[in-house]
N, C-alpha and C positions, 0 to 999 in steps of 0.2 A: 204506826204510824210510817209516813212515805218522807222519804229522803229529802223531797222539796217542803213538808209540814217538818224537818229538825230545824231546816235552815237555820225555815223565817223567825219560826220559835227559839234556837239558838242565840242569831240575829238579835231578835226584841229583847230577849234575857239580859245579854250585854251589857244594848245598848240601856236597858231600865238601871242596871246593878249597875253602869257604869263598870264592866268589872272582862276584862277581854278571851281571860282562861275558867268563864263560861263554857263548858262541852254538853249538846246534849246524848246521846249513844246511843243507836238500838240497840235491845235487849237482844241477849245472847241464845234466849228460849224464844226470838223473833214476833216474841211480842208483839201481835196488831195495835193494839190500846194506848202503848204506851211506853215509855222509855226512860234512860236512868239522866237522871243530874249530875254534872262533876265543874268539879272545880279547884282547879288547877292537877288534873288529875284525880280527885278524890272527892269518891265516889257522896253522895249528899241526900239524894234523895230519884223520885219517881213523876214525874209527869207521865199523869194521862187524858187520855182522847175523850172528846164525851159528848159524839152527836145526839140531838134530841128536837124532836121536830122540824129538821133540816136546819139545825146551829147547833158550828159545833165549839166548846170548850175546851181547855186544859188546864186541868186542875199540878198543886208544883204540890205533891204530899215531900216535908220532907221531916222526920226524925230524930229529937235528941237526948241521945241519954246523959238521964243526970250528973253522974262522976263526968261529963264532958265540960258542966260547966264548973268547975272549979279553977 
């Protein structure tokens, strides 16, 4: 994802979840189709960019470890 997409996505997620501590961070390996999703500087998931037939969508994937549910 480019910087403009990351900024727009971060603003959208902050507004949607009413949380200014959300950050979208470019991935260290420079992967162009995804970025990291953080809250309070803690990694929570990956946002994937999908472009198909001229339409772009973003998918947030978040894994929750069972022991964290306690």
